[in-house]
C-alpha angles and dihedrals in degrees: 000000000000117000092237090053091052090051090048092052094046090049094050098041100042113014103036094053097063129240096281096053092042090052094050092047092050091047092053091048092049092049091054093046091046089054089062090067095058116110093243091056099046095114094045091045090056090049091052092049093050088048091052092049090052089053096046096045095035094231098146109126116203116237121225118200123001087107098140093044093052093044089054090050091049093049090046091054091052089054090050088051088054091048089050089065124076090232137039095276123102118255113250086240149285117290109166094180095050112143092229090061093238110122100183107053126214122277116287114216096196098057095033084063097061093035086067089065093049095048093047089052089050092047091053094047095047098028092237113163094182091060091045091052092049092051093051091050087055090053093052090045089055089053090054094055099040112132120246089250091059091251130122118238123251121244131009117336113288138165116293093250090059098045122116122192120242124189095209093052090048092055091052092052090046087055090057093047091051090054094045093047091050087053099046110014085222107169092212089063092048091051092051091045091052092052090051093046091050089052091052095047090050091047095060110102127216089269092058097251127121111248105199106076097155131223099288097075133054112285132224103053142069117263109225094193091066086082085088083079086068091069091056092046091049090050091050091049090052092050094051099031090231114143098204091073092049091050092049089052092051091049091052094052093045088054091050091053090058086069095056116107123217090260092055099257116133123223123219089023108133141077094242113345114054094174090066111021124195120251082237094067091037086057091053091052095046094047093049093049094044099047093047088045092053094045094045094039090236107161090187091061092049091048091052090053092049090053090058097039092049088057093048102046094057085061094055106105119236093260093049103262114144124187112243101229136029137199119227090268090056094250113139114265098195144030101238136061123247099221094196089058092047090054091047093051088050090053091050091048092051091050091048089052090051091049101040104023089227107151093207090072093053092046090052092048091050092051092052095044098043088054091051091051088060091054094050114095117222104166106032117143083234104080091191092071102039110115094009129118117225122233094239141015110251095035088232090058127120102269119075089335121221093358150090113239111198093234092062090060091042093058092040087056091048091054092047091052090053093048089048091060098037 
């Protein structure tokens, strides 16, 4: 990393936030690190320290092959995350050093939604009826907690009186219902999906952007990455044959593309920090634009995705490491990798290769994914982390620090399934 980039990151992360915010951030980090030294976290603490050493000394060795084995492990972890919840949703993730003392978090409606799609794809590929059954239980659980408006709530599961609607979360649950309905033709799933799709269509403003972002992201601006909802809307329109859903999806993507800069970078494209978005939210945007572009045969959508991806893949290191955030000039904006984002970029690259036949996209996807394989644990003495993908590399990095969010493993599984068939 260039010295001027290091200075820029340090200035933005520590000096620009003010003393109060810097103090609270440092206090939270110190509390989580301190937790690692408690007797009950000795094994996990050693794992984190080994992980940090691998990062500092760059000793991660990419793994070629083992795709099926690692896909089975990832799917198995997602099922354990479902079993860790008192309902049929999937736990938000495993965070052993959480300050509330609860390692397995409550079910997360948003990500449970799109995990359904991943697990059904896995079940079909590997003929696994247990995984199929688990995914369908997730879909019916989502029906039972759908809000009266048709929306899905933001954040982890909470009592109805505390729920707040979020368009993005609704789109992710709609995606799962589309997949589950295609599998079962269950009318209850179609009814729930229609209510969600209607909520989303009504939520799009005159400018083409979704308005209901919910309380868990920064307020006061559009969120470009919500265009991933367009893919779910397009899928629902294809299922029902109703053009209004398809047209709403196209409007959403066209609005997102108005935020793309000439160099491929998207503005207003992060949960909280739009000047330096995560590769995670970049991945959401790129997947939404690409999949609608492929379905609608919109060459302009696909070209827009290629413009961004071409800028990203040249920044993937030879071994497969990708910084987790980027400034608008494509300089890294942080010191750690957002592994969810790396998996998502790999998914987009595999899909571009399938669409265009350009080998460079497949090679980039393989580099990213083979690096992620090396970060996945398979034989840890901690069963709760085997098969999972961490939020960051190193584990003490900026994104979902010291934990395993379920969506990181979901996108890792998606990429493995694409590599498996490539």
